N, C-alpha and C positions, 0 to 999 in steps of 0.2 A: 471635336474632342479627340485627343490622341488615344491610341490603344493603351499606352501606359497609364494614363489618368483613369480610363475606364476600368482597367484591372484593379487599380487601387480602390475602386468603389465596390469591390466584390470580396469583402472579408469572409463571407460564408458561402458555402456551396448551396446549390439548389436543393440537393438532397438533405442538407442540414436544415434548411428553411422549412422543408416539408416534414421534418421530424423523422426522416428515414436514416438508416445507417449510411455513412459516407461510402462513396465508391471505393476509395482507398483508405486503409487504416494506417495510422501512424505516419502519414506523409504530409501533415499540415505544414511543417517547416519547409520541406523540400518544394511543396507546391507554391508557397509564398516566394521562396527564393527564385524558382524558375520563372514564374510569371513576372516577378520584378525585373529579372534580367532581360526577359523578352520584351517587356514593356518599356525599357529604356531606349533612348534615341541614339546612343553611340553605335558606330559601326562595329566595334569590337565585341558587343554583347548582344547583338540581335540574332546571332546564329549560335545555337547551343547543341553540343553533342553529349547526349546522356549515355553513360556507360554503366555496366554493372554485371554481376555474375548471373548465370541462367536462373530464372525463377525469382529474381529479387524484386520483380514488380515493375519493370520498365514499361511494359505495354499498358498496364493499368494506369500508371502515372501519366503516360502520354495521352491516354484517353481522357483523363480528368483535366489535364492542362488544356486539351482541345475544347473540352466542354466549357471550361471557364473562359477561354478566349472567345468562344462563340457567344457566350453570354455577355461578354464585354463588347460585342458588336463586330467581331472579326469574321471574315470569310475563311473557313477552314478547308484546306486542300490536303488530303492524306493519301499515303501509299504504304504498302507493306512489301518488303523484299521477299521474293519467292525463289527458292534455290534453283528449281528447274528453269526459271526465266532469267537467271543471272547471266546467261550467254546471249540473250536477245537484246540487241541495242535499243535503247529508249523504252524498254518494257515498263520500268518504274515511272518514267516521265509520262507515259500513257495513262497510268493510274492517277497521277497527280492532276493532270490537266483535263481529265474527263469532264468535271463540272464546268469548265470554261470553253467547251466546244462551240457553243453559240457565239461567244465573244471572238474566238479565233476566226470565224467566218466573216467577221466585220472588220478585221484588221486590214491595214493597207496591204497591197498585193504582195510585196516582197516578204514581209513577215508571215503572211498567211500561207504562201507557198512553202516557205521553209518549214513551218510547223506541221503542215499537212503531210509533207514528205517524210519528216522525221517520225511522225506518229503513224505512218503507213496508210494515209488517206488518199494520197495521190500517186500518180505513176512516175513522178519526177525522181531523179536520183537523190539519194539522201545527201544533203549538204554537209559541209565540214562542221565539226563540233563548235567552233567559235561562232559561226552564223546561227546555229541552233541555240546556243546559250544566249546570244544577244537578243534573239527573237523571244525567247522565253522570258527574259528579264523585261523586255518591252511590254509583253502581255501582262505580266504580273504587276508592273507599275501602273499600267492603265487600269487594271482591276482595282488597284489600291487607291485610286482617286475617289472611288465611291465609298469604300470602307476598307479597314486594314485587312491584309492577307496574312494568314498563318499557315505555314507549311509543316506538316507532321509526317515523318518517315520512320517506320518501325523496321527492325531487323535489317539495318543498313548493310550488314555483312553479306546479305544475299541480293543487294541492289546491283544492277548491271553497271558496267564500266561507264557507258556513255551517259546514263542518267546521273551517275555519281559526279561526273565531270560538270554537268550542268548545275547540280546542287552547289558544288564548290564555287562555281562562277557567281551564282546568285548570292551566296553567303558573303562573298568578298565585296559586294557592292550594294549593301542595304541602306546606306546613309540617306536619310530624308525620304525613303521610299514607302514607309509604313508597311514593310514586309518583314516578318519574323519567321525563323526556321528552327525547328527542333527535330533532331534525328536521334535514334537510339541504336546501340549495338552492344554486343557482349564485350566485357573487359578483355583486352588483349586480342580481340578478333581482327583479322586482316580485312581491310575494305579497300575499295577503289577510290575513296573520297580523299581529296586534298584537304587536310584539316586546317589549313592556314587561316581560314576565315572564321573558325569555330572556337567558341569558349567551351572547354571540356568540363563536364560535371559528372562526378562519380556518385552513383546512387548506392548508399550503404545499406546493409541489412537493417531490418527493423530492430529498434531497441527492445529491451525486455518488456517494458510496459505496453508498447504497441503490439508486440508478439502475443502477450497475454490477452489483450483486447481482441485481437483477431481470432485467437483460439476460442475465447469465451463467446464470441458472436457466432462462430461456425459450429462449435462443438460444446455447448453449454454444460452437458452432462459428463464431461471428461473428468475422471478422478484426479486428485492432486498429484500423486507420484507419476501417473501416466502422463499427465500434462507436463510435469517437469522433465520427463524423459523426451517428450516431443520437443520441448523448448531447447533442451540440451543438444539434441541431434539436429534440429533444423537450423540452429544458430541464426535465427532472425530471417531466414529465407521464406518469404510468403508462400511460394509454391509448396515447399516442404511442409509448412505449417498446416496447409489445407489438405495435402495429399497423405501425409503420414497417418493422421488419425483415421482417415477414411479407409485405410488398408487394414486397420486393426479389427480383430474379431470382437464380439461382445464380451467374452470373458477377459480378453486382453485389455479392453477399455476399463472394465470394472475392477479387475484384480491385477495390480502391478506385479504380483509375484509370478504371474504367468509370462511376463516378458523375458526375452532371452538377451543375447549379446547386444543386438541392435534391433530397432523397430523394423518390421517388414516394410518393403517398398510397395507402393501401388503399381499396377501394370504400367501406368504412364511413366512413373519415375523409373521403373525397372528397365523399360525399353530405352529410356533416355541415358541412363548411367551404367547399368550392368553390362550392356553390350560392349562398352569400351573395355571393361575388365576382362570379359570372356575372350577377347582377341589377344590377350597377353600370353607370353610363354609361361609354362607351368612354374618355373622357378620364380619369375616375377610375381605371379599370383600368390605363391607360398609366402614370399617375404611381405607382400602387401597385407596378406591375411594376418600375419603376426603383428604388424603395425595396427591393423584394425581391431583385433581382439585385445591387444594390450592397451590401446587408447591413451598412451602417454607421449608418444612421439619420441621416446628415448632412443637415441642412436645405438646404445648398447644392446637393445633388443635385436636390431638388425645384425650387428656384429656377431652376437651369440647365435642368432638364427642361421647365419651363414655357416658357422662352424658346425652347428647341429644338423644342417641339411645337406649341403653339398660343398665340395672343395673346388667345384668347377669355376675357373676364373671368369667365365662368362656371366656368372650370377650378378656380379657388381655392374657389369655392362648392361645387363637386363634392367637392373634397378635404375641406372642412369637414364635408360630409355623411358622408363615409367615417369621419371621426373620431367624429362623433356616433353613427354606427351601431356603434361599439365595435370597429371593425376595427383602427385604430391609435390611438395617443395620443402626446402630446408629453411627454417626461421633462424637467421643468424643471431638475432637478439636473444631468443630463449634457448638456442642450440637444440632445437627439436624439429622432427619431421611433422608436417601438418598436411592433411588432405586439402587440396585446393578448393574443393566444393564440399559443403557440409554433408551432402548425401553420398559422397563417393565412398566413405567408410562403410555405410550400409550396403552399398552396391558390391563392394569387395566381399563382404560376408555372404550376401545373397548368392553371389556367383560361385560359392564354394559348396562342396558336398559335405555331408555329415562326417564322413571319415576324415576329410581334410580338416574340418574344424576340430574334431577330437584330437587329432595329431598335433595341431597347432596349440591347443590348450595344454597338452602334455609338455610340449616344448617350452611354453611360457611358464608352466609350473616349475620346471627345472631352472629356468632363467631367474625366476622370482623366488628362489629358495630362501633368501634372506628377508622376504616380505611376507609374513605369515598369512595376512588376509588375502593378498593377491594369489599366493600359492594355493591356498585352500579353495578359492573361488575357481581358479583354472582347473584344479583337480576335480572339483564338483561338476564342471561343465564337460570334462573329458570322461567322466564315469557314467556309464549307462545302466548299471545294475546296482542293487543295494550293496553298500560297503560301509561297515561301521567305522572303519578307520578314517575314511574320507568324511563321513558324516560328523564324527567327533571334531575333526579339524575345522569343518564348516561351522559347527556350533560355537567353537572358541572364537572363530573369526566374526561370527554374529555378535558375540559379547563385546569384542573389540570395537566393532562398528557402532554399536549402541553407546559405548562409553565415550567415543569421540564425537558423538552427536550426528551420526548419519543413520537415522532410523529407517529410511527407505532401503538402504543397502542391507541393514540388519534384518529387516523383514524378509527380503529376498533370500538372504543367506540362511536364516533359520528354516525357511520353507524348503530350500533345496536340501538342507541337512535332514529334514524330516522325510523328504522323498527318497533319500538314500539310506534311511534307517531300517535295518532288518527287523528289529523288535518293535511291536506295537506300542509298548510303554514309552520307548524313546521317541518314537514318531509322534505320539500324542504330546509329550513334554515339549518337544521342539515346536510343534504347531501352536501350542497354547502360548509359548513365548512370542512367536511371530504375531499371534492375534492380539496379545497385550500391547505390543509396540505399535501395531497398526491402529489400535483404538486410542492409545495414549499419545503417541508421538507424531503420527501422520494424519490422523483424523479420517482415515478410510474405514468408515463404519461397515460398509457392505463387505469389504475384503476381510475386516476383522471378524464379522459375523460368520462368514464362510469358513475362515480358518478355525474358528471356535467349533463349528459343526464338524469339520474334518478331524479335529483333535478328539472330539467325543466319539466319532466313528472309529478312530484308530484305537482308542482306549476308553471304553464305556465307563470304567471305574475312575476316570480322571477327576480329581478334586484338588483342593489346595488354595492357597491365598492368591496366586496369580490368576487362577480361573475365576475366583470371585471378583478380583479387581477388574478383570476384563469384562465380566458381566456388568459390573457397576458402571464402568465407563460407557459401555453400550447403552445402559439404562439411562444415564444422565444425558448423554448427547443424542441418542437415537430414540429414546422413549419419552415417557412423561416426566422424567427427572425426579421421581419420588425419592426424597431424601431418606425417609424412614426405612423404606425397603432397602435402599443402598446401604444404610448403616447396619441393618440386620445381617445382610449377606457378608459384609466385611468382618464384622465382629465374630460371627459364627466360624468363618474360615480361619481367623487368627487364633481363636481360643481352642479350636478342635484340630488344628494343623499339627504336623510332626516336625516343624521347622526348628524347634529347640530354642527359639528366641536368641539366635546368634546375630549380633549386630553386623556381622560380615555377610549375612545371608541377603543378597540383593533382592530376591523375590519378596522376603518379608518386609524389608525396608520400603520397597516400592508400594507394597500393599498398605503399609502404615501411612505413606504419603497420601494415598488415595483416601484413606480413612480420615486423615487430618483435613483434607479438602472437604469431605462430607460434613465433618463436625463443624468446621468453620462456616460453611455455607448454611448449616442448619440454624446457627445463632441461638442455640439452647444449651444451657450448662449441663444438663443431664447426659447428653450424648458424648461428652468428653471423658466420662469415667472409664470406659473400656480402653480408650486410647491411652490414657495415662497409665492404666494398669499394665498394658502391653509394654509401654516405654520403661516402666520400672523393672520389668523382668529381662530387659535386654542386657546382654553381656558382650562387651563392656557397656556401661550405662550411656544412654543417649544424652546430649546436652539439654539443658532446661528449655522447655518449649518457648518461653518468652524471649530468651536470648537468641534462639534460632530464628524466631519470627522477626526480631529486630535486625538480625544480620541480613535477612532477605529484604526487609523494607529499606535498609540503608545500603543496599548493594551499589557499588560505584557505577556511575553512569556509563563509563566506557565498557564495563562488563555487560550491562544491559544492551547497549548499542551494538556490541559485538554479536550478541545473540539475535538481535533484530536483523543485522546484516546477513548472518548465516541463514536465518529463517527465510529471508527474501530470496536467497539463492537455493531454496528447496530443503533447508535443514529442518531440525526438530521443530514441529509446529507448536507443540505445547510450550516449549521454551521461548519460542517467538512470541506467543500470546502472553506468557508470564512477563517477559521483558517489556512488552508494550504496556502491561498493567503497571509495572514498577516505574516506568518513565512517566506515564500519566500521573501517577501518584506523587512523583517528585516535581513534575512540571507545574501543577496547579498552585501549590503554596509558594513556589519559587517565582511565580509570575510569568512563566513561559506558556502563556495561554494559547497562542497560535500554534505552537508545537504540540501542545496537549490536544488541541482540536484535530490536528492532522493525524496524530498517532491514534486517537480514539476512532477516527474514521477508518484508518488502516486496520485496527483491531476488529471492528465490526465486519469489514470485508473479509478478513481471514476467517473469522468465526462462521460466516455464511458460506464461503467457498470451500473451506476445509472441514465442514461438518462439526463445528464446536458450538452449537447454539447455547449450550449451558453457560458459556462465559460472555455472551453478548451483553447481558445486562450491565456488566461492569463498565463497558465502554459507553453504553447509553447513560449510565450514572454520571460519567465525566461530561458528557454532552449536556446533561441537565444542570450540572454545577456551573458550567460556562454560560449557559443561557441565563441562569439565575443572577450571576454577578454582572452580566451585561444588561440586565433589565428586561430580558425577554421572558417575563414571568409566566405567561400562559404556555409558552413552549416548554419551559422548565417543568411546570406542574404536570402537563400532559405526558411528558417523558417519564416523570416520576410515577405517575399513575399507571403507565404501561408496565413499568418494572414491577410495581406492587401486584398488579393483576396477574402477572406471570408467576411471581415468586410465592405468594401466599398459598395457592392451592398445592404447590409442590413442596411446601415446607422449607423453602429457601428464605428463611427469615432474615438472614444477613443482608440479602439483596433488598428486602423491604426496609431495613434500617438505613442502608445507603440511600435509598430513595427519600427517606425522611430527612437525611442530611441536605439533599438538594432542596427540599421544601423549606427547611429552616433558613437557608440563605435567600431563597426567593422571597419569603415573607419578611425577613429582616430588610431586604432591599426595598420591598413594597411598603414598609413601615407598619406592618401588621404584627406587632410584637406578641400579642396574645396567641395568635396562630403559630408563630415561630416557637413560642415556649412549649406549646402542646406537642409539636413535632419533635422538639429537642428532648423532652422527657420521655417520649416514646422510645428513644434510642437508649437512654440511661436516665433513670429518675434522679431528681435533684438530691444532692447529698450522698449519692452512691455511684460508683463507677462499675458498670456491668462487667463481670469477668468474661474472659475469652472473647472480648469484643474491643479490639484496638481502635475501631472506628468511633467508639464512645469518647475517646480522648480527643478526636479531631473536632468535636462539637462542644468541647467544654466551655470555651469562651463564648460561643454562640448562646449556650444555655444561660450563662451568667448574664450576658447582655440583655437577653429577652426577659429574664427574671427581674433585672433592675428596672427596665422600662415599664414593666407591668406591676411595679411596686411589690414584688415578692422578695423583699430584702432578706428574710430569713432563709429562704430557699437558695438564693444566690450565695449567701455567706456559707451555708452548709456545703455547697458544691465546691467552693474554693477550699474549704477545710478538708474535704475528702481528697482533693487533688494533692494537697500538701502532705496529708497523712500517708498517701500511697506513694509518695516520692516521684510523682509524675515528671517534675522538672528535671530529674536526673536522667530520664530516658533518652532525651534528644534535645538539641538546641531549640528546635521549633516549639516543642512542648513546654520548654522552660519559658519561652516568650508568651505562650498562651496562658500559662499559669500566672506569670507576672502581670499580664494584662487583665486577667480576671480579678486578681487581687486588687488592682488599682480601681477597677470598676466598683467594687463594693466598699472601698475605703471611705471613711468620713472625710469631710472637706479639710479638716485640719491635718490629715495625713495623706491626702490624695496626691498632692504635688510630689512628695517624696516617692510614693509608690509608682506613679507614672514615670518619673525620671529614672527610677531603678529599672523599669521595664524597657525603656528606650535605650538604656546604656548596656543592655545585655550583649555579650560578644556574639557577633554574627547575626544580629537582629535584622540587618539590612538584606539578608538573604531571603527573607520572607516578606516581600514588599506589601502584599495585600493585608496580611495580619498586622504589620507594623503601622500601616496607614490607618487601619481601623482603630488602633490604640491611640494614634495621634489625634484622630477625629474625636474620640471619646474624651481625650485630654483637653482638646480645644473647647469642646462643649462644656466641660466642667469649669475650665478657667473663665469662660464667658459668664457662666452663672455666678461665679465668685467675683466677677467684675474686674478680672485681670485682662483687660481688653487687648492690650498690645501683645502680651504673652500668648493669649488665645489665638490671635491672628497668625502668629508665626507657626503654630502647630497646625492650624486649619489650612494655611496655604501649602505647607509641606504635604499634608494629607491629600488635598485637592489635586496637586501636581501628580502624585503617584496614581490616584484613581483615574485621572484623565489619560495618563500614559498606558495604563492597563486596559482601559476601556470599561471600567466599572462605573457605568453611567449613574445608577441610583446613588452610589456613595459619593460620586463626584458632585452630583446635584445637592446632596445633603451638606457636604462640606462648603459648597459655594453659598448655599443659603445661610449657613452659620457665619460665613465671612461677611455676607451682606449685612447681617444683623450687627456684627461688630463695628462696621463702618458707620452705620446709621445710628448707632448708640451715641455717637458724638454729635452728628449734625441733625439727625432726624429726617423725616419726610413730611413735607407740608402739604396740606390741602386747604387752600385759602389761608387763613391765619392760624390754622390748627396744626400742631406738630405731632406726628406719630413716633413713639419710641421704637427702637430696634425690635424689641420683643413684640410690641403691638403689630408692627409691620409683618413680622414672621408669622404670627398667629393668623392675621388676616389672609396672608398668602396661602397658608395651608388650608384654612377653612374654605377659601375660594376654589381649591382643587376638589372639594367634596369630602374631606376627612371629617370624622366626627370629633367631638370634644375629647373623647377618650383617646382616640388615635393621636390627636395633636398633643395631648398631655404626655403620652408615652414617648413621643419623639422629642419633646422639649423638656422632659422631666418635670412636668407640672401636673397638678391634680385636675380632673375634668371640671371641677367647680371653679378653679382659678381661670381656666381657659374660658369658661362661660362668662365669668365676670369681666374679663378683658373684652370679649366680643360685645357684651352689653354696653360697655363704655365706648367701643369703637363705632358702633352703628350711628349714633348721633353725630360723632365727629365727621364721619364720611358722608353724612346726609342720606343715609339709607335706612330701611326699616327691617331688612332681613338679610340672610346669607346670599340670597339670589342676586343682590345688588353689589356684592363684593368685587366680582371680577371687573365690572365696568368702573367702579369707583377707584380701584387700584390702578387700572389702566390709565386713568386720567391724572394720576399723581404726577407732579413735576419729576423729571428724571427718567420717564419712560414706563413701559409696560412691565410689570413683574413677571409676566408670563412669556 
């Protein structure tokens, strides 16, 4: 068996099979590509040169490839270039051939003497390189007759010239030899290797997801903003991802407000990178420091920095020298300077003194005079004693950062403003603002709690709506989530505050938003009264609550996706969660179920990682919905039960209502209409639409359907009447479809066709495929009962096709069963000389599955007595005495097994 075919049989690593973390994270694609290249038989692809920046993970990947190759049956020969041995001839070859010493001794005399002399075992003169290369190739080919040989060389830049020449010789002659060669070196590094026989493979940095995985595995307790800072500074470099968090102190890991211009380097990284900076001339270091602290790569910064610092014409020469030393380069595409290695910026900052940094920040503040946020931040970093003028500029910059959706920057800016505030009251006000943003926008509860404590220490008399809102957010996400206590704190702060009910007061509006969340989560009418009273006192008046809610619910998808993308890049976490909620809410009725499932999983992950447990139930609700419509009833019910068990003790009754919605769909899919009705009326009683509960409208057709199937005609009609009187159809196209479908369900036979056709003809009805297919299914069932078989079949086939496409298995089975009945109504199913009607066939099939007469009647719109009468007549026809014989009797019918 060839090496290539053996590699193809190793789709997983041994570590993965053992349930352990993989040796390398985020390199599955590269591992597959490299092993595939090395496993191919062509001469041009059997020798591979792996290049990449320092710390990108070349050595780890080499080790993993070697392990995979060894597992595929290859003999692995490895060597590592050592700088102090780079002048010793054949030092690298000595490492490689050490495992083959015994085989060398059994070679024919010529090759044995050549290799012993080259490796320093004999006293003969060292032969020329061609003879050594030829003997090495002979040895390797002989070893490869037993099993494939895989040569691995790391740090090729430190490999000696003679050994490198041998490697090049072997790489150019691998055809048919079962010899593969993989070497690694730094990008751009000079080596002695003739690369003619090698395929070059550039190893890229880790992508964002892999970098997140590596950080999560090595530093699971890292806070969100700190993790984002690490990700931004490491730029996918695995060594940086591991070393940067290790160099942080405890407070720096927990509180991102303690982080400064760049993350500190570990001793290992400092020795590797900072020493290169320390050797530069002072002017070069000054210009590099400006670039590092500005972090935009703007060439204008260097031009202004040259004018501000020195007129010495040697400055530009020094900068050119820096570029030639591979510290920075100029990106022609973006017209920006960039540091060649992601850690070089940090190394430049670490190599500077406090005085040099302060001077650089002052220079940058002058350069960025037209950019208020940047100017304020640089002034804040250059100022070492309290200064109200600078603190006020930072406070304004914090508001700007918050408004543009960068809460992490806003928290750090407000915190720095507080540190530079001479007056305790100002310091407390700015700290509480930072605490609110940390709790609301970044999810950093520990940092928020510490900032709140610092604010109280600065100003013991601190109170107000923002303080209350911060306490409530900490209570909901970090405590027991007691809704009643949260409501009391907010109402007291709003009603006793000195804000004056100005609609332009951001702090009051934000507090009202938190109160709205609390009221909505509570799911109780009484809690809304203080909220509406506060809205009525606002000047200018706030828009009506219902209109505002509908605006949020109908938010364009591109707006929500934009918030998701910003959130994935480290933006406003709450907006990220809200956008995921809106997208899930839109995706489910629109039939985008796979996307909804993906986004719900993302939402749960965000809630867990960024400390927003209060919102997890919403994404679990969508998982329960999807499980229900796909026929995974037990999974749906258990998820709904978990939501209820969490919600009820905390007073989050809205979450309990959402769980009931999932139960309604699960029971409808399972055919238990009685249970579905009980859960539906728990959300909103029949004939009444619960106020302040928009989710009551989402189950309006579910309630009517369950009522019709359980023969609660009066209740079904009352609910349709309530929907019409409330003008529900005017609120949205989907609600118009649900109202029309509900009206058709309760319509008498002589008016049903017109009602159903009216519902199907509504503009945009196709946008809600699941709802529309359910209406078609109900229409087809009604037409079949009215004996319009051909017309019924058309509706049922259309419904079945949509249910199949969506994966709504219970509804697809129901539509298929109805279709089967329409076809057999014409020909019947025979057992001997006896013919079963379509309805008898369907009743028998349902009874064979274990359904009771009542459940069969609810599904087929028959009374339990009628079902029993049909079964009484069926048993003698099928030659059985009880239900227990139904399955076998039906299986023996001509035409196949009904199951």
